[in-house]
mmJSON file of the N, C-alpha and C atoms, coordinates in Angstrom:
{"data_MODEL":{"atom_site":{
"group_PDB":["ATOM","ATOM","ATOM","ATOM","ATOM","ATOM","ATOM","ATOM","ATOM","ATOM","ATOM","ATOM","ATOM","ATOM","ATOM","ATOM","ATOM","ATOM","ATOM","ATOM","ATOM","ATOM","ATOM","ATOM","ATOM","ATOM","ATOM","ATOM","ATOM","ATOM","ATOM","ATOM","ATOM","ATOM","ATOM","ATOM","ATOM","ATOM","ATOM","ATOM","ATOM","ATOM","ATOM","ATOM","ATOM","ATOM","ATOM","ATOM","ATOM","ATOM","ATOM","ATOM","ATOM","ATOM","ATOM","ATOM","ATOM","ATOM","ATOM","ATOM","ATOM","ATOM","ATOM","ATOM","ATOM","ATOM","ATOM","ATOM","ATOM","ATOM","ATOM","ATOM","ATOM","ATOM","ATOM","ATOM","ATOM","ATOM","ATOM","ATOM","ATOM","ATOM","ATOM","ATOM","ATOM","ATOM","ATOM","ATOM","ATOM","ATOM","ATOM","ATOM","ATOM","ATOM","ATOM","ATOM","ATOM","ATOM","ATOM","ATOM","ATOM","ATOM","ATOM","ATOM","ATOM","ATOM","ATOM","ATOM","ATOM","ATOM","ATOM","ATOM","ATOM","ATOM","ATOM","ATOM","ATOM","ATOM","ATOM","ATOM","ATOM","ATOM","ATOM","ATOM","ATOM","ATOM","ATOM","ATOM","ATOM","ATOM","ATOM","ATOM","ATOM","ATOM","ATOM","ATOM","ATOM","ATOM","ATOM","ATOM","ATOM","ATOM","ATOM","ATOM","ATOM","ATOM","ATOM","ATOM","ATOM","ATOM","ATOM","ATOM","ATOM","ATOM","ATOM","ATOM"],
"id":[1,2,3,4,5,6,7,8,9,10,11,12,13,14,15,16,17,18,19,20,21,22,23,24,25,26,27,28,29,30,31,32,33,34,35,36,37,38,39,40,41,42,43,44,45,46,47,48,49,50,51,52,53,54,55,56,57,58,59,60,61,62,63,64,65,66,67,68,69,70,71,72,73,74,75,76,77,78,79,80,81,82,83,84,85,86,87,88,89,90,91,92,93,94,95,96,97,98,99,100,101,102,103,104,105,106,107,108,109,110,111,112,113,114,115,116,117,118,119,120,121,122,123,124,125,126,127,128,129,130,131,132,133,134,135,136,137,138,139,140,141,142,143,144,145,146,147,148,149,150,151,152,153,154,155,156],
"type_symbol":["N","C","C","N","C","C","N","C","C","N","C","C","N","C","C","N","C","C","N","C","C","N","C","C","N","C","C","N","C","C","N","C","C","N","C","C","N","C","C","N","C","C","N","C","C","N","C","C","N","C","C","N","C","C","N","C","C","N","C","C","N","C","C","N","C","C","N","C","C","N","C","C","N","C","C","N","C","C","N","C","C","N","C","C","N","C","C","N","C","C","N","C","C","N","C","C","N","C","C","N","C","C","N","C","C","N","C","C","N","C","C","N","C","C","N","C","C","N","C","C","N","C","C","N","C","C","N","C","C","N","C","C","N","C","C","N","C","C","N","C","C","N","C","C","N","C","C","N","C","C","N","C","C","N","C","C"],
"label_atom_id":["N","CA","C","N","CA","C","N","CA","C","N","CA","C","N","CA","C","N","CA","C","N","CA","C","N","CA","C","N","CA","C","N","CA","C","N","CA","C","N","CA","C","N","CA","C","N","CA","C","N","CA","C","N","CA","C","N","CA","C","N","CA","C","N","CA","C","N","CA","C","N","CA","C","N","CA","C","N","CA","C","N","CA","C","N","CA","C","N","CA","C","N","CA","C","N","CA","C","N","CA","C","N","CA","C","N","CA","C","N","CA","C","N","CA","C","N","CA","C","N","CA","C","N","CA","C","N","CA","C","N","CA","C","N","CA","C","N","CA","C","N","CA","C","N","CA","C","N","CA","C","N","CA","C","N","CA","C","N","CA","C","N","CA","C","N","CA","C","N","CA","C","N","CA","C","N","CA","C","N","CA","C"],
"label_alt_id":[null,null,null,null,null,null,null,null,null,null,null,null,null,null,null,null,null,null,null,null,null,null,null,null,null,null,null,null,null,null,null,null,null,null,null,null,null,null,null,null,null,null,null,null,null,null,null,null,null,null,null,null,null,null,null,null,null,null,null,null,null,null,null,null,null,null,null,null,null,null,null,null,null,null,null,null,null,null,null,null,null,null,null,null,null,null,null,null,null,null,null,null,null,null,null,null,null,null,null,null,null,null,null,null,null,null,null,null,null,null,null,null,null,null,null,null,null,null,null,null,null,null,null,null,null,null,null,null,null,null,null,null,null,null,null,null,null,null,null,null,null,null,null,null,null,null,null,null,null,null,null,null,null,null,null,null],
"label_comp_id":["MET","MET","MET","ASN","ASN","ASN","VAL","VAL","VAL","GLY","GLY","GLY","ALA","ALA","ALA","GLN","GLN","GLN","ILE","ILE","ILE","GLN","GLN","GLN","GLY","GLY","GLY","TYR","TYR","TYR","ILE","ILE","ILE","VAL","VAL","VAL","ALA","ALA","ALA","GLN","GLN","GLN","PRO","PRO","PRO","GLU","GLU","GLU","ALA","ALA","ALA","LYS","LYS","LYS","GLN","GLN","GLN","ARG","ARG","ARG","ASP","ASP","ASP","LEU","LEU","LEU","GLN","GLN","GLN","THR","THR","THR","LEU","LEU","LEU","HIS","HIS","HIS","GLU","GLU","GLU","LEU","LEU","LEU","VAL","VAL","VAL","LEU","LEU","LEU","SER","SER","SER","LEU","LEU","LEU","MET","MET","MET","PRO","PRO","PRO","ASP","ASP","ASP","CYS","CYS","CYS","ARG","ARG","ARG","LEU","LEU","LEU","TRP","TRP","TRP","PHE","PHE","PHE","LEU","LEU","LEU","ASP","ASP","ASP","GLY","GLY","GLY","ARG","ARG","ARG","ASN","ASN","ASN","SER","SER","SER","LYS","LYS","LYS","LEU","LEU","LEU","LEU","LEU","LEU","ASN","ASN","ASN","LEU","LEU","LEU","GLY","GLY","GLY"],
"label_asym_id":["A","A","A","A","A","A","A","A","A","A","A","A","A","A","A","A","A","A","A","A","A","A","A","A","A","A","A","A","A","A","A","A","A","A","A","A","A","A","A","A","A","A","A","A","A","A","A","A","A","A","A","A","A","A","A","A","A","A","A","A","A","A","A","A","A","A","A","A","A","A","A","A","A","A","A","A","A","A","A","A","A","A","A","A","A","A","A","A","A","A","A","A","A","A","A","A","A","A","A","A","A","A","A","A","A","A","A","A","A","A","A","A","A","A","A","A","A","A","A","A","A","A","A","A","A","A","A","A","A","A","A","A","A","A","A","A","A","A","A","A","A","A","A","A","A","A","A","A","A","A","A","A","A","A","A","A"],
"label_entity_id":["1","1","1","1","1","1","1","1","1","1","1","1","1","1","1","1","1","1","1","1","1","1","1","1","1","1","1","1","1","1","1","1","1","1","1","1","1","1","1","1","1","1","1","1","1","1","1","1","1","1","1","1","1","1","1","1","1","1","1","1","1","1","1","1","1","1","1","1","1","1","1","1","1","1","1","1","1","1","1","1","1","1","1","1","1","1","1","1","1","1","1","1","1","1","1","1","1","1","1","1","1","1","1","1","1","1","1","1","1","1","1","1","1","1","1","1","1","1","1","1","1","1","1","1","1","1","1","1","1","1","1","1","1","1","1","1","1","1","1","1","1","1","1","1","1","1","1","1","1","1","1","1","1","1","1","1"],
"label_seq_id":[1,1,1,2,2,2,3,3,3,4,4,4,5,5,5,6,6,6,7,7,7,8,8,8,9,9,9,10,10,10,11,11,11,12,12,12,13,13,13,14,14,14,15,15,15,16,16,16,17,17,17,18,18,18,19,19,19,20,20,20,21,21,21,22,22,22,23,23,23,24,24,24,25,25,25,26,26,26,27,27,27,28,28,28,29,29,29,30,30,30,31,31,31,32,32,32,33,33,33,34,34,34,35,35,35,36,36,36,37,37,37,38,38,38,39,39,39,40,40,40,41,41,41,42,42,42,43,43,43,44,44,44,45,45,45,46,46,46,47,47,47,48,48,48,49,49,49,50,50,50,51,51,51,52,52,52],
"pdbx_PDB_ins_code":[null,null,null,null,null,null,null,null,null,null,null,null,null,null,null,null,null,null,null,null,null,null,null,null,null,null,null,null,null,null,null,null,null,null,null,null,null,null,null,null,null,null,null,null,null,null,null,null,null,null,null,null,null,null,null,null,null,null,null,null,null,null,null,null,null,null,null,null,null,null,null,null,null,null,null,null,null,null,null,null,null,null,null,null,null,null,null,null,null,null,null,null,null,null,null,null,null,null,null,null,null,null,null,null,null,null,null,null,null,null,null,null,null,null,null,null,null,null,null,null,null,null,null,null,null,null,null,null,null,null,null,null,null,null,null,null,null,null,null,null,null,null,null,null,null,null,null,null,null,null,null,null,null,null,null,null],
"Cartn_x":[4.68,4.025,2.583,1.654,0.427,0.486,-0.533,-0.362,-1.027,-1.671,-1.653,-0.472,0.262,1.969,2.388,2.404,3.443,2.725,1.562,1.107,1.523,1.533,1.929,3.592,4.282,5.563,5.974,5.381,5.55,5.243,4.166,3.733,4.983,5.274,6.205,7.513,7.979,9.116,9.208,8.213,7.951,8.348,8.903,9.278,8.037,8.256,6.96,5.503,5.998,4.763,4.098,4.789,4.435,3.531,4.238,3.403,2.505,2.156,0.484,-0.142,-0.052,-0.66,-1.457,-0.382,-0.615,-1.591,-1.299,-2.151,-3.333,-3.356,-4.912,-5.441,-5.162,-5.46,-5.919,-5.125,-5.396,-6.729,-6.82,-7.7,-9.106,-9.089,-9.94,-10.742,-9.722,-10.379,-11.052,-10.377,-10.928,-12.364,-12.41,-13.627,-14.827,-14.588,-15.534,-15.86,-14.703,-14.899,-14.325,-15.238,-14.519,-14.028,-14.97,-14.822,-13.77,-12.914,-12.354,-11.178,-10.818,-9.711,-8.155,-7.735,-6.579,-5.329,-4.354,-3.119,-1.934,-0.702,0.259,1.191,1.284,2.456,3.932,4.595,5.982,6.52,6.231,6.677,7.778,7.519,8.61,7.702,8.378,7.93,7.535,6.43,6.035,6.911,6.46,6.895,8.945,9.359,10.506,11.326,10.249,10.885,10.242,9.816,9.037,8.06,7.132,6.309,4.514,4.448,3.398,2.784],
"Cartn_y":[12.357,11.852,11.506,11.242,10.936,9.24,8.716,7.047,6.722,6.948,6.213,6.095,7.01,7.118,6.308,5.993,5.234,3.739,3.696,2.12,1.444,2.585,2.239,2.371,2.642,2.92,1.162,0.731,-0.453,-1.494,-1.449,-2.26,-2.853,-1.342,-1.648,-1.706,-1.811,-2.116,-3.624,-4.508,-5.696,-6.92,-7.955,-9.116,-8.844,-9.129,-9.227,-9.944,-11.115,-11.936,-11.153,-11.001,-10.407,-9.15,-8.461,-6.945,-7.129,-7.661,-8.313,-8.878,-9.847,-10.483,-8.978,-8.078,-6.981,-6.136,-5.864,-4.806,-5.473,-6.491,-7.556,-7.342,-7.655,-7.147,-5.683,-5.166,-3.386,-3.01,-3.401,-3.197,-3.646,-5.116,-5.744,-5.113,-4.799,-3.906,-2.655,-1.741,-0.654,-0.958,-2.017,-1.878,-2.36,-3.307,-3.78,-2.397,-1.4,-0.503,0.55,1.417,2.61,3.812,4.0,5.015,5.183,3.561,3.074,4.329,3.806,5.103,4.221,4.819,4.138,4.588,3.5,3.808,2.848,3.034,2.254,2.494,0.839,0.548,0.086,0.889,0.414,-0.395,-1.053,-1.85,-1.395,0.219,0.774,0.755,0.411,0.573,2.464,2.707,4.671,4.554,3.917,4.223,4.147,3.611,3.636,4.961,5.161,6.657,7.804,7.334,8.616,9.42,8.527,9.507,9.273,9.224,8.686,7.535],
"Cartn_z":[0.491,-0.781,-0.042,-1.005,-0.336,-0.325,0.107,0.297,-0.742,-1.968,-3.114,-3.732,-3.657,-4.624,-3.772,-2.363,-1.544,-1.68,-1.895,-2.286,-3.454,-4.692,-6.416,-5.885,-5.411,-5.179,-4.602,-3.223,-3.246,-4.049,-4.478,-5.299,-6.745,-7.372,-8.576,-8.029,-6.803,-6.296,-5.893,-5.992,-6.022,-7.412,-7.261,-8.156,-8.99,-10.475,-11.109,-11.109,-10.525,-10.256,-8.919,-7.902,-6.597,-7.082,-7.738,-8.569,-8.979,-9.856,-10.398,-9.62,-8.464,-7.77,-6.401,-6.349,-5.228,-5.981,-7.385,-7.788,-8.368,-8.288,-8.713,-7.256,-6.363,-4.89,-4.376,-4.631,-4.711,-5.329,-6.592,-7.439,-7.021,-6.757,-5.973,-4.648,-3.783,-2.516,-2.569,-4.08,-4.323,-4.929,-5.718,-6.642,-5.174,-4.257,-3.321,-2.458,-1.954,-1.148,-1.639,-2.798,-3.3,-2.625,-1.29,-0.519,0.529,0.935,1.846,1.882,3.3,3.647,3.245,2.468,2.337,3.188,3.645,4.48,3.792,4.232,3.651,5.279,5.329,6.784,6.186,6.469,6.123,6.435,8.127,8.727,9.951,10.107,10.81,12.204,13.566,14.446,14.875,14.733,15.251,16.447,17.688,18.742,18.675,17.795,17.866,16.858,16.299,15.5,16.055,17.366,18.189,17.593,17.011,15.65,16.674,17.707,18.736,18.833],
"occupancy":[1.0,1.0,1.0,1.0,1.0,1.0,1.0,1.0,1.0,1.0,1.0,1.0,1.0,1.0,1.0,1.0,1.0,1.0,1.0,1.0,1.0,1.0,1.0,1.0,1.0,1.0,1.0,1.0,1.0,1.0,1.0,1.0,1.0,1.0,1.0,1.0,1.0,1.0,1.0,1.0,1.0,1.0,1.0,1.0,1.0,1.0,1.0,1.0,1.0,1.0,1.0,1.0,1.0,1.0,1.0,1.0,1.0,1.0,1.0,1.0,1.0,1.0,1.0,1.0,1.0,1.0,1.0,1.0,1.0,1.0,1.0,1.0,1.0,1.0,1.0,1.0,1.0,1.0,1.0,1.0,1.0,1.0,1.0,1.0,1.0,1.0,1.0,1.0,1.0,1.0,1.0,1.0,1.0,1.0,1.0,1.0,1.0,1.0,1.0,1.0,1.0,1.0,1.0,1.0,1.0,1.0,1.0,1.0,1.0,1.0,1.0,1.0,1.0,1.0,1.0,1.0,1.0,1.0,1.0,1.0,1.0,1.0,1.0,1.0,1.0,1.0,1.0,1.0,1.0,1.0,1.0,1.0,1.0,1.0,1.0,1.0,1.0,1.0,1.0,1.0,1.0,1.0,1.0,1.0,1.0,1.0,1.0,1.0,1.0,1.0,1.0,1.0,1.0,1.0,1.0,1.0],
"B_iso_or_equiv":[0.0,0.0,0.0,0.0,0.0,0.0,0.0,0.0,0.0,0.0,0.0,0.0,0.0,0.0,0.0,0.0,0.0,0.0,0.0,0.0,0.0,0.0,0.0,0.0,0.0,0.0,0.0,0.0,0.0,0.0,0.0,0.0,0.0,0.0,0.0,0.0,0.0,0.0,0.0,0.0,0.0,0.0,0.0,0.0,0.0,0.0,0.0,0.0,0.0,0.0,0.0,0.0,0.0,0.0,0.0,0.0,0.0,0.0,0.0,0.0,0.0,0.0,0.0,0.0,0.0,0.0,0.0,0.0,0.0,0.0,0.0,0.0,0.0,0.0,0.0,0.0,0.0,0.0,0.0,0.0,0.0,0.0,0.0,0.0,0.0,0.0,0.0,0.0,0.0,0.0,0.0,0.0,0.0,0.0,0.0,0.0,0.0,0.0,0.0,0.0,0.0,0.0,0.0,0.0,0.0,0.0,0.0,0.0,0.0,0.0,0.0,0.0,0.0,0.0,0.0,0.0,0.0,0.0,0.0,0.0,0.0,0.0,0.0,0.0,0.0,0.0,0.0,0.0,0.0,0.0,0.0,0.0,0.0,0.0,0.0,0.0,0.0,0.0,0.0,0.0,0.0,0.0,0.0,0.0,0.0,0.0,0.0,0.0,0.0,0.0,0.0,0.0,0.0,0.0,0.0,0.0],
"pdbx_formal_charge":[null,null,null,null,null,null,null,null,null,null,null,null,null,null,null,null,null,null,null,null,null,null,null,null,null,null,null,null,null,null,null,null,null,null,null,null,null,null,null,null,null,null,null,null,null,null,null,null,null,null,null,null,null,null,null,null,null,null,null,null,null,null,null,null,null,null,null,null,null,null,null,null,null,null,null,null,null,null,null,null,null,null,null,null,null,null,null,null,null,null,null,null,null,null,null,null,null,null,null,null,null,null,null,null,null,null,null,null,null,null,null,null,null,null,null,null,null,null,null,null,null,null,null,null,null,null,null,null,null,null,null,null,null,null,null,null,null,null,null,null,null,null,null,null,null,null,null,null,null,null,null,null,null,null,null,null],
"auth_seq_id":[1,1,1,2,2,2,3,3,3,4,4,4,5,5,5,6,6,6,7,7,7,8,8,8,9,9,9,10,10,10,11,11,11,12,12,12,13,13,13,14,14,14,15,15,15,16,16,16,17,17,17,18,18,18,19,19,19,20,20,20,21,21,21,22,22,22,23,23,23,24,24,24,25,25,25,26,26,26,27,27,27,28,28,28,29,29,29,30,30,30,31,31,31,32,32,32,33,33,33,34,34,34,35,35,35,36,36,36,37,37,37,38,38,38,39,39,39,40,40,40,41,41,41,42,42,42,43,43,43,44,44,44,45,45,45,46,46,46,47,47,47,48,48,48,49,49,49,50,50,50,51,51,51,52,52,52],
"auth_comp_id":["MET","MET","MET","ASN","ASN","ASN","VAL","VAL","VAL","GLY","GLY","GLY","ALA","ALA","ALA","GLN","GLN","GLN","ILE","ILE","ILE","GLN","GLN","GLN","GLY","GLY","GLY","TYR","TYR","TYR","ILE","ILE","ILE","VAL","VAL","VAL","ALA","ALA","ALA","GLN","GLN","GLN","PRO","PRO","PRO","GLU","GLU","GLU","ALA","ALA","ALA","LYS","LYS","LYS","GLN","GLN","GLN","ARG","ARG","ARG","ASP","ASP","ASP","LEU","LEU","LEU","GLN","GLN","GLN","THR","THR","THR","LEU","LEU","LEU","HIS","HIS","HIS","GLU","GLU","GLU","LEU","LEU","LEU","VAL","VAL","VAL","LEU","LEU","LEU","SER","SER","SER","LEU","LEU","LEU","MET","MET","MET","PRO","PRO","PRO","ASP","ASP","ASP","CYS","CYS","CYS","ARG","ARG","ARG","LEU","LEU","LEU","TRP","TRP","TRP","PHE","PHE","PHE","LEU","LEU","LEU","ASP","ASP","ASP","GLY","GLY","GLY","ARG","ARG","ARG","ASN","ASN","ASN","SER","SER","SER","LYS","LYS","LYS","LEU","LEU","LEU","LEU","LEU","LEU","ASN","ASN","ASN","LEU","LEU","LEU","GLY","GLY","GLY"],
"auth_asym_id":["A","A","A","A","A","A","A","A","A","A","A","A","A","A","A","A","A","A","A","A","A","A","A","A","A","A","A","A","A","A","A","A","A","A","A","A","A","A","A","A","A","A","A","A","A","A","A","A","A","A","A","A","A","A","A","A","A","A","A","A","A","A","A","A","A","A","A","A","A","A","A","A","A","A","A","A","A","A","A","A","A","A","A","A","A","A","A","A","A","A","A","A","A","A","A","A","A","A","A","A","A","A","A","A","A","A","A","A","A","A","A","A","A","A","A","A","A","A","A","A","A","A","A","A","A","A","A","A","A","A","A","A","A","A","A","A","A","A","A","A","A","A","A","A","A","A","A","A","A","A","A","A","A","A","A","A"],
"auth_atom_id":["N","CA","C","N","CA","C","N","CA","C","N","CA","C","N","CA","C","N","CA","C","N","CA","C","N","CA","C","N","CA","C","N","CA","C","N","CA","C","N","CA","C","N","CA","C","N","CA","C","N","CA","C","N","CA","C","N","CA","C","N","CA","C","N","CA","C","N","CA","C","N","CA","C","N","CA","C","N","CA","C","N","CA","C","N","CA","C","N","CA","C","N","CA","C","N","CA","C","N","CA","C","N","CA","C","N","CA","C","N","CA","C","N","CA","C","N","CA","C","N","CA","C","N","CA","C","N","CA","C","N","CA","C","N","CA","C","N","CA","C","N","CA","C","N","CA","C","N","CA","C","N","CA","C","N","CA","C","N","CA","C","N","CA","C","N","CA","C","N","CA","C","N","CA","C","N","CA","C","N","CA","C"],
"pdbx_PDB_model_num":[1,1,1,1,1,1,1,1,1,1,1,1,1,1,1,1,1,1,1,1,1,1,1,1,1,1,1,1,1,1,1,1,1,1,1,1,1,1,1,1,1,1,1,1,1,1,1,1,1,1,1,1,1,1,1,1,1,1,1,1,1,1,1,1,1,1,1,1,1,1,1,1,1,1,1,1,1,1,1,1,1,1,1,1,1,1,1,1,1,1,1,1,1,1,1,1,1,1,1,1,1,1,1,1,1,1,1,1,1,1,1,1,1,1,1,1,1,1,1,1,1,1,1,1,1,1,1,1,1,1,1,1,1,1,1,1,1,1,1,1,1,1,1,1,1,1,1,1,1,1,1,1,1,1,1,1]
}}}
């Protein structure tokens, strides 16, 4: 799954009010920095998962 899909999946999984706020924030950041690198941090500790 690509980062954009992960972000959208997270946003739509939130309660409606939070979903609207997150989508607005996401769109604002993209409008200000359209070439920024997207990433999604799911809260897992990479050291515990042995990912580096």
